[in-house]
C-alpha positions in Angstrom: 52.4 2.1 160.7 51.4 5.5 159.3 54.1 6.9 157.1 56.4 3.9 157.7 57.7 1.4 155.2 54.5 -0.7 155.8 52.6 1.9 153.8 54.2 0.4 150.7 52.7 -3.0 151.3 49.6 -2.5 149.0 51.8 -1.6 146.1 54.4 -4.2 147.0 51.5 -6.7 146.6 50.0 -5.1 143.5 53.1 -4.9 141.3 54.6 -8.4 141.8 51.2 -10.1 141.5 50.5 -8.1 138.3 53.9 -8.9 136.8 53.8 -12.6 137.6 50.2 -13.3 136.6 49.7 -10.6 133.9 46.5 -9.8 135.8 46.5 -6.2 136.8 43.0 -6.4 138.3 43.9 -9.4 140.4 47.0 -7.6 141.7 44.9 -4.5 142.6 42.3 -6.6 144.4 44.9 -8.4 146.5 46.6 -5.1 147.2 43.3 -3.6 148.4 42.6 -6.5 150.8 46.2 -6.3 152.1 45.8 -2.7 152.9 42.4 -3.1 154.4 43.5 -5.9 156.7 46.4 -3.8 157.8 44.0 -1.1 158.8 41.6 -3.5 160.5 43.3 -6.8 161.2 40.2 -8.9 162.0 38.6 -11.3 159.5 35.2 -9.5 159.2 36.5 -6.0 159.8 39.1 -6.2 157.1 36.6 -7.4 154.5 34.2 -4.7 155.6 36.9 -2.1 155.3 37.8 -3.2 151.7 34.1 -3.0 150.7 33.8 0.4 152.4 36.8 1.7 150.4 35.2 0.5 147.2 31.8 1.9 148.0 33.2 5.3 149.1 35.2 5.7 145.9 32.3 4.7 143.7 30.0 7.2 145.5 32.2 10.2 144.7 30.2 12.3 142.2 33.2 12.9 139.9 34.0 9.2 139.9 30.4 8.3 139.0 30.6 10.7 136.1 33.8 9.1 134.9 32.4 5.6 135.1 29.3 6.7 133.2 31.4 8.4 130.5 33.5 5.2 130.0 30.4 3.1 129.6 28.7 5.6 127.2 31.9 5.8 125.2 31.8 2.1 124.6 28.2 2.5 123.6 29.1 5.3 121.2 31.6 3.0 119.4 29.1 0.1 119.4 26.5 2.3 117.7 29.1 3.4 115.1 29.7 -0.2 114.3 26.1 -1.5 114.1 24.9 1.5 112.1 27.4 0.8 109.2 29.3 4.0 109.9 32.7 2.2 110.2 31.9 0.0 107.3 31.0 3.0 105.1 34.1 4.9 106.1 36.2 1.9 105.2 34.6 1.4 101.8 34.8 5.1 100.9 38.5 5.5 101.8 39.6 2.2 100.3 38.5 3.4 96.8 40.9 6.4 97.1 44.2 4.7 97.7 46.2 4.6 94.5 49.9 4.6 95.5 52.2 3.6 98.5 52.8 7.2 99.5 49.1 7.9 99.2 48.4 4.9 101.4 50.8 6.1 104.0 49.4 9.6 103.9 45.9 8.1 104.4 47.2 6.0 107.3 48.3 9.2 109.1 45.4 11.4 108.1 42.9 8.8 109.1 43.9 9.4 112.7 41.7 12.5 112.6 38.7 10.2 112.4 39.8 7.2 114.5 41.7 8.7 117.4 39.1 7.7 120.0 40.9 4.5 121.1 43.9 2.6 119.8 42.1 -0.7 119.2 39.3 1.0 117.4 41.8 2.7 115.2 43.7 -0.5 114.5 40.7 -2.6 113.7 39.2 0.1 111.5 42.2 1.2 109.4 44.4 -1.9 109.2 42.1 -4.0 107.0 41.7 -1.1 104.6 45.3 -0.3 104.1 46.6 -3.9 104.3 45.1 -4.8 101.0 46.3 -1.6 99.3 49.9 -2.0 100.6 49.9 -5.6 99.5 49.1 -4.6 96.0 52.1 -2.2 96.1 54.4 -4.8 97.6 55.1 -3.0 100.8 56.3 -5.2 103.7 53.5 -5.9 106.2 55.5 -5.0 109.3 56.2 -1.5 107.9 52.5 -1.1 107.3 51.7 -2.3 110.8 54.2 0.0 112.4 52.8 3.1 110.6 49.3 2.3 112.0 50.6 1.4 115.5 52.7 4.5 115.9 49.6 6.7 115.3 47.5 4.7 117.8 48.6 4.6 121.4 51.2 7.4 121.2 48.6 9.7 119.5 45.7 8.8 121.8 47.8 9.6 124.8 48.2 13.2 123.6 44.6 14.0 122.4 43.1 16.3 125.0 39.4 15.6 124.5 36.7 13.2 123.4 38.5 9.9 124.1 38.4 7.2 126.7 42.1 7.8 127.3 41.7 11.4 128.4 38.8 10.5 130.6 40.8 7.8 132.3 43.9 10.0 132.6 42.0 12.9 134.1 40.3 10.5 136.5 43.7 9.3 137.7 44.9 12.9 138.1 41.8 13.7 140.2 42.2 10.7 142.5 46.0 11.0 143.0 45.7 14.8 143.6 43.0 14.2 146.2 44.9 11.5 148.1 48.1 13.6 147.9 46.3 16.7 149.1 47.4 18.6 146.0 45.2 21.6 145.1 45.2 21.3 141.4 42.7 21.2 138.5 43.0 17.6 137.2 42.2 18.6 133.5 44.5 21.6 133.6 47.3 19.4 135.0 46.7 16.8 132.3 47.1 19.6 129.7 50.3 20.7 131.4 51.6 17.2 131.4 51.1 16.6 127.6 54.4 18.4 126.6 56.2 16.1 129.0 55.0 12.9 127.5 58.3 12.7 125.8 57.9 9.1 124.5 54.6 9.8 122.7 56.0 12.9 121.0 59.3 11.3 120.1 57.7 8.1 118.9 55.4 10.1 116.6 58.4 11.9 115.2 60.4 8.7 114.7 57.3 7.0 113.1 56.9 9.9 110.7 60.5 9.7 109.6 60.5 5.9 109.3 57.2 6.0 107.4 58.0 8.7 104.8 61.8 8.9 104.6 63.1 5.4 105.1 64.0 3.3 102.0 61.2 0.9 101.6 61.9 -2.8 101.2 59.1 -4.4 99.3 57.7 -7.8 98.8 56.3 -9.2 95.6 53.1 -7.3 94.6 49.9 -9.2 94.8 46.3 -8.6 94.2 45.1 -11.1 96.7 43.7 -10.0 100.0 45.0 -11.2 103.3 43.2 -14.3 104.4 41.9 -13.1 107.7 38.2 -13.2 108.6 36.7 -9.8 108.0 33.4 -8.5 109.2 31.2 -6.0 107.4 32.6 -3.0 109.3 35.9 -3.5 107.4 37.7 -5.2 110.3 39.8 -8.2 109.4 39.9 -10.2 112.6 38.4 -13.2 114.3 35.7 -12.8 116.8 37.9 -13.0 119.8 40.2 -10.0 119.0 37.8 -7.2 119.5 36.1 -8.6 122.5 39.5 -9.2 124.2 40.8 -5.7 123.4 40.0 -3.8 126.6 40.3 -7.0 128.7 43.9 -7.4 127.7 44.7 -3.8 128.1 43.4 -3.7 131.7 44.8 -7.1 132.6 41.5 -8.8 133.2 42.7 -11.8 131.2 46.1 -13.2 130.5 47.4 -13.2 126.9 48.5 -16.6 125.6 51.9 -16.5 124.0 50.8 -18.6 121.1 48.2 -16.0 120.0 45.2 -18.1 121.0 43.2 -14.9 121.3 42.8 -15.1 117.6 40.3 -18.0 118.0 36.6 -17.2 118.4 35.1 -17.2 121.8 33.6 -20.6 122.5 31.5 -22.3 125.1 31.7 -26.0 125.9 28.5 -28.0 126.4 28.7 -30.9 128.9 27.4 -33.4 126.3 28.1 -31.8 123.0 30.9 -30.3 120.8 32.2 -26.8 121.2 29.9 -24.1 119.8 31.1 -20.7 118.5 29.6 -17.6 120.3 30.1 -14.7 117.9 30.2 -11.0 119.0 26.6 -9.8 118.5 27.9 -6.3 117.5 30.0 -7.9 114.7 27.0 -9.9 113.5 24.9 -6.8 113.2 27.7 -4.8 111.7 28.0 -7.5 109.0 24.3 -6.9 108.1 24.5 -3.1 108.2 24.3 -1.0 105.1 27.6 1.1 104.8 27.2 4.8 105.3 30.1 7.1 106.2 27.6 9.7 107.3 26.8 7.5 110.3 30.4 7.9 111.4 31.2 11.5 110.4 28.2 13.3 111.8 28.3 11.7 115.3 32.1 12.3 115.5 31.8 15.9 114.5 29.0 16.4 117.0 31.0 14.8 119.8 34.0 16.9 119.2 32.1 20.1 118.7 29.9 19.6 121.8 32.9 18.7 123.9 34.7 21.9 123.1 31.5 23.9 123.7 30.6 22.4 127.0 34.3 22.6 128.2 34.3 26.3 127.5 30.9 26.9 129.1 32.0 25.0 132.3 35.0 27.3 132.8 33.5 30.5 131.5 33.4 33.5 133.9 33.0 37.3 133.5 36.1 38.8 132.0 37.9 35.5 131.6 39.8 34.8 128.4 39.3 31.8 126.2 42.4 30.0 127.5 41.5 30.8 131.1 38.0 29.3 130.6 39.5 26.1 129.2 42.1 25.9 132.1 39.3 26.3 134.7 36.9 24.0 133.0 35.4 20.8 134.5 36.5 18.8 131.5 35.3 15.4 132.8 31.8 16.8 133.3 31.9 18.6 129.9 32.9 15.4 128.0 30.1 13.4 129.7 27.5 16.0 128.8 28.8 16.1 125.2 28.7 12.3 125.0 25.2 12.1 126.3 24.0 14.6 123.7 25.8 12.7 121.0 24.4 9.3 121.9 20.9 10.7 122.0 21.4 12.4 118.6 22.7 9.1 117.2 19.6 7.3 118.2 17.5 10.0 116.6 19.6 10.0 113.4 19.7 6.3 113.0 16.0 5.9 113.7 15.1 8.6 111.1 17.3 6.6 108.7 15.2 3.5 109.5 17.7 1.5 111.4 16.0 -1.1 113.7 15.7 0.0 117.3 16.7 -3.5 118.5 19.9 -3.3 116.5 20.7 0.0 118.1 20.0 -1.3 121.6 22.4 -4.2 121.1 25.1 -1.9 119.9 24.5 0.4 122.8 24.5 -2.2 125.5 27.2 -4.5 124.1 29.5 -1.6 123.3 29.1 -0.3 126.8 29.8 -3.7 128.3 33.1 -3.9 126.5 34.3 -1.0 128.7 33.4 -2.7 132.0 37.0 -4.1 132.5 38.3 -0.5 132.3 35.7 0.6 134.9 36.5 -2.2 137.3 40.2 -1.4 136.9 39.6 2.3 137.7 37.5 1.5 140.8 40.1 -0.7 142.2 42.8 1.9 141.6 40.8 4.4 143.4 40.3 2.1 146.4 44.0 1.0 146.6 45.1 4.7 146.4 42.7 5.5 149.2 43.9 2.8 151.5 47.6 3.5 150.7 46.9 7.2 151.5 45.4 6.2 154.9 48.5 4.1 155.6 50.8 7.2 155.0 52.1 6.3 151.6 52.5 9.9 150.6 54.3 10.9 153.7 56.7 8.0 153.5 57.6 8.8 149.8 58.2 12.4 150.6 60.4 11.6 153.6 62.4 8.7 152.4 62.7 8.6 148.6 63.3 12.3 148.2 65.8 12.3 151.0 68.1 9.5 149.6 67.6 9.7 145.8 69.1 12.7 144.0 66.3 14.9 142.6 67.5 14.9 139.1 67.5 11.1 138.9 64.0 10.5 140.3 62.0 11.3 137.2 64.3 9.4 134.8 64.2 6.4 137.2 60.4 6.6 137.5 60.1 6.7 133.7 62.4 3.7 133.1 60.7 1.7 136.0 57.3 2.4 134.4 58.6 1.3 131.0 59.7 -2.0 132.4 56.4 -2.6 134.2 54.3 -1.6 131.2 56.4 -3.8 128.8 55.9 -6.8 131.1 52.2 -6.1 131.6 51.3 -4.8 128.2 49.0 -2.4 129.9 49.3 1.4 129.7 46.2 1.8 131.9 47.5 -0.5 134.6 50.9 1.1 134.7 49.4 4.6 135.0 47.1 3.5 137.8 50.0 1.9 139.8 52.5 4.7 139.4 50.5 7.9 139.4 50.0 7.9 143.2 53.8 7.6 143.6 54.4 10.4 141.1 52.1 12.8 143.0 53.8 11.8 146.3 57.2 12.5 144.9 56.1 15.9 143.5 54.5 16.8 146.9 57.8 16.0 148.5 59.7 18.4 146.3 61.3 15.9 143.8 59.9 17.6 140.7 57.0 19.5 139.3 53.7 17.7 138.9 53.4 18.1 135.1 56.9 16.6 134.7 56.3 13.5 136.9 52.8 13.0 135.5 54.1 13.3 132.0 56.8 10.7 132.8 54.3 8.3 134.1 52.1 8.7 131.0 55.1 8.3 128.8 56.2 5.0 130.5 52.7 3.5 130.1 52.6 4.6 126.5 55.8 2.7 125.9 54.3 -0.6 127.0 51.0 0.0 125.2 53.0 0.5 122.0 55.9 -1.9 122.3 54.9 -4.8 124.5 54.2 -8.2 122.9 51.4 -8.6 125.5 49.7 -5.3 124.5 46.3 -5.7 122.9 47.4 -3.4 120.2 50.4 -5.5 119.2 48.3 -8.7 119.2 45.4 -7.2 117.2 47.8 -5.7 114.7 49.7 -8.9 114.3 46.5 -10.8 113.8 45.2 -8.5 111.1 48.5 -8.4 109.2 49.2 -12.1 109.7 52.5 -11.5 111.4 54.0 -13.6 114.3 53.4 -11.7 117.5 56.9 -11.8 118.9 58.5 -11.1 115.6 56.4 -8.0 115.1 56.9 -6.9 118.8 60.7 -7.2 118.4 60.4 -5.2 115.2 58.8 -2.3 117.1 61.0 -2.7 120.1 64.1 -1.7 118.3 63.0 1.9 117.6 60.9 2.1 120.8 63.8 1.1 123.1 66.2 3.6 121.5 63.5 6.3 121.8 62.9 5.5 125.5 66.6 5.8 126.3 66.7 9.2 124.6 63.6 10.2 126.6 65.2 9.2 129.8 68.0 11.6 129.1 65.4 14.2 128.3 63.8 13.7 131.7 67.2 14.0 133.4 67.7 17.4 131.6 64.2 18.5 132.4 64.7 17.7 136.1 68.0 19.6 136.1 66.8 22.6 134.3 63.1 23.2 135.1 62.1 24.8 138.4 60.3 22.7 140.9 56.8 23.6 141.6 53.2 22.4 141.7 
């Protein structure tokens, strides 16, 4: 069994189930049980084995830190919302948009303040610029594209202070451990950034289409888009924000008719349906706008992250670059986030924000990250059971033997693009393919940064272009565009870019030296 074709069974369960049901977590759970029962084919022993894998992975100190970071990151965003920080930033910038070019410039520059997560950026910026662009008669799909192209592709490249980088470094750590690769996860992530060809190419294409393409316009109007808008400046119905990470991680399926736009409801056994609004949105609606409540915490988070990252890798005689390369970035980001969240409580309390409001923002914001945490734990467990079944040895022996080395990375990229487009989940795609990427690199197919960059690029494609992506659905909701029409609009440029990137990986595989 060990190192044979049977070692593929966990992933052969995960991928089809995820593709058929659009439920990545369901696929991972079934893949875990399949692998566990292969290791211990008795009813109770198999169940105990699956639970043991989950417990062992959750008990790893680095994994605990990552789970805590993700929860606190959600709490950080929740506090920004209930404090009026997002609302204040929206109001302040809306008053400074006076022309179409200025609105596009603001759309791009605003990424400096909203790069923490794609859905956060979309929900914060889209309502501001949509009304401005409507006054200037710019077509809504062009506006949506300009925001989208600076969301997932940009977040996939930012090396600090985001949930994306924490998740990506966590995958690097787990895959390297199970493939017995002696590498620094954060350093490897930094080395993989130049090889995320799709993200870089999509940003370049988006910039050109934004500023140099002839703009087709609609009739100018001074009426705002009729989409519900909360006080934080987000035009969306209650269901969109609460579904964001759930859709991204595959916790829930995405109805094709856009039913996610309806508010969450509960049905009483002997009464009509009753709306259940997001408590963070309700509190954000009551908050007094203050851009300081956004700018100061964001500056502190970035500054503290850089400082703690440097300190964690500092050693006598080491240069600045060496210190960052050797740093424990995951630990540094967690420390910076803890300091920032504490400082936010102090700042908001001094400015007389009710403690109860802050606690709701903290807890509810953190809870929105639970689907990501569950996804990551299952990925760790499935990777562990696949490693025990000999997955790495099989890939090194069979795939590398029969597939030409210069075709492996382009094929891996295109395969990942297909999966991520069907799933609409960059996180899910990365989790399923990263163990394979490390195994191929360990077998001599290509260098680790190249294959890791190709996996990240393939997931970025789906997160950006898929009609099932939470970003696509949220943007279509805000801009009042049909979901499939808008997804097809993006797919034209994204598909052409992906084909070019596949050739780029073929060239990289042929020209770059193989190494770890």
